[in-house]
N, C-alpha and C positions, 0 to 999 in steps of 0.2 A: 360568325356570331353576330356581327353587326347587322346582317340581313335578317336574322331572327329577331333582333331587337327592333329593327325598323318595322317589321311585320307586327310585332306586339304593339308598337305605337299606333300603327294604322288601325288595328282591331279595336283598340281602346277609343280612338277618336271616332271611328265609324259607329261604334256602339253608343257613344255619347250623343252623336248626331241623331241617331235613330230614336233615342229615348229623350231627346230635347233637354239634355243636361249639360252643364258646363264643367270643364276640367281646368284645374289650376296647375300650370307648369311649374315644376320645382326642380332645381339642380341640387346644390349643396344646402340650400335653405338659409344661407348666411344673410340674405336680404328679404326674408319672408315678412319682416316687419315693415318693409318699404312699400308704400302705396296703400290704397284702401284695403282693409282686411276682408277676407272672404273665407268661407268654409267649404268650398267646392272640393270634389274628389281630386287628389293630386295626380298629375302625370309626371312620374319621376324620370329624370334624365341622367342622374349621377352614374348609372351603370353603362351609359353610352359614352365612352371616353377614348382618348388616344389622339396623338398628333398624327394626322393623315399625311401631311407633306410639309417639309420645312426647307426652304431654299435660301440660305443666308445671303448668297451672292445676288439674289433677286429681291431681298428684303420682304419676303412674304412667308407667312406661316398659315397652314390650314389645320384645323383641329375640330374634333367632335364637341358637341355642346357640353357634355358632362366632364370634360377634361379639367382637372383642377387648375385654377389660375396660377397657382404656385409652380405647377409642372411646366406651364407655358413659359413663365418668366425664367425658370431655371434653365430651360433649353436655350432661350435667347441669350442669357448671361454667359453661357459657354462660348458663344460666338461674339461676345461683347456687343450685343444688341439689346433692345428693350421695346416695350410698349410705350410709345411717346406720351400717350394720354394718361398714363399712370392710374389705371382703374382702382378704386377702393375695393378691398376684399370684404371688410366687415365680418371676417370670420375665416378660420382655417379651411373651411369646406367650400369656399367660393369657387365657382366654376367659370369656364370660358363663356358658355352660353348665358349664364346669369349676368356676367359683366356686360355683355352686349345687350341683353334684354333690359337691364337697368339703365344703361346708357350714361352712367356716371363717369366723370373724369376727375383726376386729382389736381394737385397744385400746378403741374406743367401744362394744364389746359390753356392757359393764357398765351403761351408761346407756341405750343405744338398744335393747337386746334382740338376739336372735340372728337370723341370716339367715332361718331358717324363718318367723319372724313376719312377714316382709316379702313373702313369695311369695304373690301373689294368685291366680295361675292359671298353668297350663302346657298346652302341647300336646306330647304325647309319642307315641312309637311303642312298642307292646308287643312281646313276644317272638314274636308271630305276624304282625307287620307291620301291625297295625291302627293307624290314625292317630286318636288320641283327644285330646279336650280336656277339661280339668277347671278348675273355678273360673272366675274372670273378672278384672275390672279394678277391683273395688271391695272394700273391707274387709268390707262387710256381705253376705258370701256364705255362707249357712248351709245351702244345699241339698245333701243327700247327704254321702257320706264325703269328707273333704278330702284327696283323693289328692295334690294338688299339694304338700302339705307332707310327703309321704313322701320326696320326691326329695332335698331338701337333706341332704347327708351320706351318701347312698346309694352314692357312688363308682361310679355307672354299673352297679350290680348289680341294679337293679330294672326300669328301662326306659330307652329313649333319649329324652333331652330334645330336642325340636325347637325350641320357643320357650318363653319364660317372661315373665310380667308381674310386676313387683315395685313395691312402694310406695317412693317416694323422699321425701326431706325437704329443706326449705330449709336452707341453711347458717346456722349461728348468727350472730346480730348481732355478737357479740364473743367472743373467745377469749383465754386467757392461760395460760401454763405456768410453774409454779414448781418449784424444786428445792432440796433440802436433804440433809444426810447424817445419818441416824439409824439406830437398830437395827431389825431386822426386827420385833421385838415391839412397839416403839413405833409403827412404821409401820402395822402391822395394827390397833393400838388406835385411832389417830386416824382411820384410814380407815373403820373400822366405826362410830365415833361420828359422823363427818361424813356417812356414807351415810344415816343416819337423820334427818338434818336437811335443811331445804329449801335446800341449797347446789347450785350448778350444776356438780357434779362430772361431768366427761365421761370421764376416763380416769385411770388411775394405774399406776405401775410402780416397783418396788423391785428393785434389782440389787445382789447381794452376793456375797462370795467363799465359799469352803468353811468359813471360820472363823465359827461360829455366833454368836460374841460381838462380832464386828466390825461397825461401822456400814456401811451401804450407801447407795446413791444413790436417794433417793425423788423421783420426778417426778410432778407432778399437773397435769392439764389441766382448766381451767374453760371452759365454753362456755354461752352463753345471752344473756340481756338484758344490756345494757351496765352498768346499775346493779348487777345481781346479781353479775356477774363482778368489778367493782371492789370491792364490799363483801367478797366472799370472798377476794380477793387480799390485802386488808388483814388479814383474820383469819389467813390462813395465814402471812403474813410475821411477824406478831406471835407466833403460837403456836409456829411451828417455826423461825423465823429463816430462812425460805426466801427465795430470791432469784428474781426473775422473769427468764425466759429471753428472749433476742432472738427475735422471731417466726419468723425464717428458721431459726434453730438449732432452735427448738422443733418446727417443721414437719418438719425433716429427722429429728429424733429419733423422733417418733411414726411417721413413714413407715418408718424403718429398724427400729424395734421391730416394726412390723407385718410387715415382710418378712424378719425374722430376719437383718438385716445388721449388727447391733451386734456388737462384739467378744465379748460374753458368749455369743453363739450360735456365732460362728465358731471359738471355742476348742475345738471338739469334737475329741477325739483319735481316731485311727484305729480304736481298739478300744472307743470310748465310744459311748454313746447319749444322745440328748436325750429325756428323759422328760417327759411332760405329765401333771399331776395336776389334776383338776377336784374342787374341795373346797367344803364349806359355808362361808358367809361368816364364821362364828365360829371356824373352825379355827385353832388357835394355830400358832406356828412349829414346823416339823417338823425333828427332829434326823436329818439324813441321814448323819451321820458313822457311825452304827451300821449303815448299809446296805452301805458299801463303804469300803475304805481307799485305793483308787486312783482315778484319774480327776481331772479338774479340779474337779469338784464345785461349779461356779458355780451360783448360784440366782437365779432371776428370778420376781418376783411380778407378776401383772397382775390386772385386774378386782377390785381391792381385796382381793386374796389368794385369790380363787376360782379363778384359773388360775395354776398354778405350774410352772416349768420347772426341771429339775435335770439336770446332767451326771453320768453315772456309767458304770461298766462295762456293756457291752452283753450280758454273758453271761446265760444263762437264770436263774441263781440270783439275780442282782441284780434282774432283771425281776420275778421272783416276790415278792421282798422289797418292791419299790416298790409293786406292786399291793396287797400285803397291808397296807402302811402306809396307802395311800390309803383302802382299804376300812375299816380301823380307825377312820379319822376321818370316815367317812360319805360318802366320794367314790369316785372310780375313777381309774385311771391307764392310760396307754398309752405304748408305745415309739414316739415320734413320728418320730424320724429317727436313723439309725445312722451311725457313722463310715465311712471309706472301706473298711475291711476287712469291714464287716458286710453281710450279705445278707438278713437277716430284719427286717421291720418289722411286727411283729404287734400288733394292737390287743388291748386287754383283751377277752376273750371275753364274749359275752352271758351265758354260763353262770356267769360270776364274780359276776353281780349277783343280789341277793336276789329281785328280781321277774322273773327271767328266764323262768320257766315260761310265764307268760301271754304275755309278749312273743314268745317263741319260737314259740308256737302261732299268734299273729296274723301274725307274719312269714312263717311257712310257708304259711299260707292265701293271703296276698297274692301271694307268689311263684308259687304254683300257679295263681292266676287270671291274673296278668299275664305270666308267663314259664314256661309248663308244660314247655317243651323245654329249659330251662336255657341259653338263648342268652346271658344276661348273668351266668351263674354262674361268674365269674372267680375267686372266692375273695379278691378284694381286701379285702372287708369280711366277716369271718366272721359 
């Protein structure tokens, strides 16, 4: 059956190449809102599913693109293993291929690394219908250009992912989550200090209102050896007056943070946007009040302050100010999600970055080699 489906993919791609039309790759559709909108003919992968190979002792799983992400995680949980980068689902229909194509990582990204680091190999179909394989199932794969790691975050604009092999990790022996209410500045200070120490910091989140002087809710997750988690718990209780969360409440919090189901994400107004800023670790608190006078202006910090979310107006003027503010601090920004009245979800353009000239040339050469007819040129990712 898989051979039949692959032939169907090939025929659809070759027909699109011949007719000079673009195809929009879609798995479960849970992230169809993410990226620039497009109305191109969909290439559906949800029927191409199944775990191809899972070797718990080797910490590697291989699955087809349309495999539900929940199926992958359930199989790993049976062996007490997990996807360390905690990919957001953003819907029950989320697929394995969609997670890789989106390239998003959850709260554990700060300690575990990003999704791209875990992709060991891929089987893909290029814009001419060629069935190609790259990489393998081991980390020590150094032969040739690492094409597999081009796919995370490509949003289906580079090639069709057929299968992928990713490294998985054992679940930690012990976890604990602690919470306190402190200012944004103090939260950033302690997180930066602790990040440089041998503490089992797994994730962090600070949630505050538009009032820059008000305290916000800092939640820290510890994960690792039992003794290390216990020792760090004592330190954080004494330093911050933090209290330990019930494990069930903590698990629900980190899941809802990952899925953007917390109230701080839901409060997005119809004309507002949720902006994402990726910033250096040492970046101080940012005064967003100078960027806009309307909107809910709630702020959320993750990854010890390296990922920040802010609510503000979705207009072009505010988008430009947010991007400029992020670049001023050595990072970049994107308009991640817009309210119900918005129709534009445009990323920070590559040309906004100082190193864009070299990247643009490399990107153009790769697209020319893999997709000369522009079958995957949907514009979702400029």
